[in-house]
Structure formats: structure tokens, C-alpha cells
C-alpha positions as CSV (number, residue, x, y, z in Angstrom):
1,M,1.9,18.4,7.7
2,A,2.1,15.0,6.0
3,S,2.1,13.1,9.3
4,R,-1.0,15.0,10.5
5,E,-2.7,14.2,7.2
6,Y,-1.7,10.5,7.6
7,Y,-3.0,10.5,11.2
8,Y,-6.3,12.0,10.0
9,I,-6.7,9.3,7.3
10,R,-5.8,6.5,9.7
11,T,-8.3,7.8,12.2
12,I,-11.1,7.9,9.6
13,D,-10.1,4.4,8.4
14,Q,-10.1,3.0,11.9
15,H,-13.5,4.5,12.6
16,T,-14.9,3.1,9.4
17,I,-13.4,-0.4,10.2
18,N,-15.0,-0.4,13.6
19,E,-18.4,0.7,12.3
20,A,-18.3,-1.9,9.5
21,I,-17.4,-4.7,11.8
22,E,-20.1,-3.8,14.3
23,T,-22.8,-3.3,11.6
24,F,-22.2,-6.5,9.7
25,S,-21.8,-8.5,12.8
26,T,-25.1,-7.3,14.0
27,I,-26.8,-8.0,10.7
28,N,-25.4,-11.6,10.6
29,R,-25.9,-12.1,14.4
30,V,-22.2,-13.0,15.1
31,L,-20.0,-11.5,17.8
32,P,-17.3,-9.2,16.4
33,E,-14.7,-11.2,18.5
34,Q,-15.6,-14.3,16.5
35,L,-14.4,-12.8,13.3
36,Q,-10.8,-12.9,14.6
37,N,-10.8,-16.7,15.0
38,H,-9.9,-19.2,12.3
39,R,-13.3,-20.9,12.1
40,R,-14.9,-21.2,8.7
41,D,-18.5,-21.3,9.7
42,R,-20.7,-19.9,6.9
43,D,-22.0,-16.9,8.9
44,L,-18.4,-15.9,9.9
45,V,-17.1,-16.2,6.4
46,E,-20.0,-14.2,4.9
47,T,-19.6,-11.5,7.6
48,R,-15.8,-11.1,6.9
49,C,-16.5,-10.9,3.2
50,M,-19.2,-8.2,3.7
51,V,-16.8,-6.2,5.9
52,W,-14.0,-6.5,3.3
53,A,-16.3,-5.5,0.4
54,Y,-17.5,-2.5,2.3
55,L,-14.1,-1.4,3.4
56,R,-12.6,-1.9,-0.1
57,E,-15.3,0.4,-1.5
58,H,-15.2,3.1,1.2
59,T,-11.5,3.2,2.2
60,T,-8.0,3.1,0.7
61,L,-7.1,-0.1,2.5
62,S,-5.1,-2.6,0.5
63,F,-5.9,-6.3,0.3
64,S,-3.0,-7.0,2.5
65,R,-4.2,-4.6,5.2
66,L,-7.7,-6.0,5.0
67,G,-6.4,-9.5,5.5
68,K,-4.4,-8.4,8.5
69,L,-7.5,-7.1,10.2
70,F,-8.7,-10.8,10.5
71,S,-5.3,-12.6,10.4
72,K,-5.9,-13.7,6.8
73,H,-3.7,-13.7,3.8
74,H,-4.4,-11.1,1.1
75,S,-5.2,-13.9,-1.4
76,T,-8.0,-15.0,1.0
77,V,-9.4,-11.5,0.8
78,I,-9.3,-11.5,-3.0
79,A,-11.0,-14.9,-3.2
80,G,-13.6,-13.9,-0.6
81,L,-14.5,-10.7,-2.5
82,K,-14.9,-12.7,-5.8
83,A,-17.2,-15.1,-4.0
84,H,-19.1,-12.3,-2.4
85,K,-19.9,-10.7,-5.7
């Protein structure tokens, strides 16, 4: 039963992640694939922060997991969220 519940939560989180990336990429006019690279252009940084803030609010993902989504360290996520506020 626990593994089924875990799978269900993971599925919801993955759907939420995909929707957030698509939505905020469209708003900021960046390609979702660009969020994975290490560039620090303002529009990419702001989009990543928007995605992190939304996911932090609407999921149970940790800072570490949020950072791994974009190949960033958890401290980068924390600093990004502080700047985003």
C-alpha cells in the first residue's frame, strides 16, 4: 500500500513540475530546455525562481530535489527563493 501511495504522490508531483515549467517558460518567453543549462541570463534565472517558488508552495519537494531538477545546489534554490520574494 505504501509504495502505491508513493507512486501516486510522485505522479502528481511530476505532473505539477511539468506544468509549472511549461507555464512559467511561456510567461517569460524562454524554452523549457534552456532552463537546464548553466546560463545565468536574467530571464532564465527569474523563470527558475518562479518555478521553484510555485513548486515549493504546491508540492512536498525539498530544496535539494528542486535543485536537482535544474542541476543546481540546494543553496542556490534557497538564495533564488529569497531574491524572488
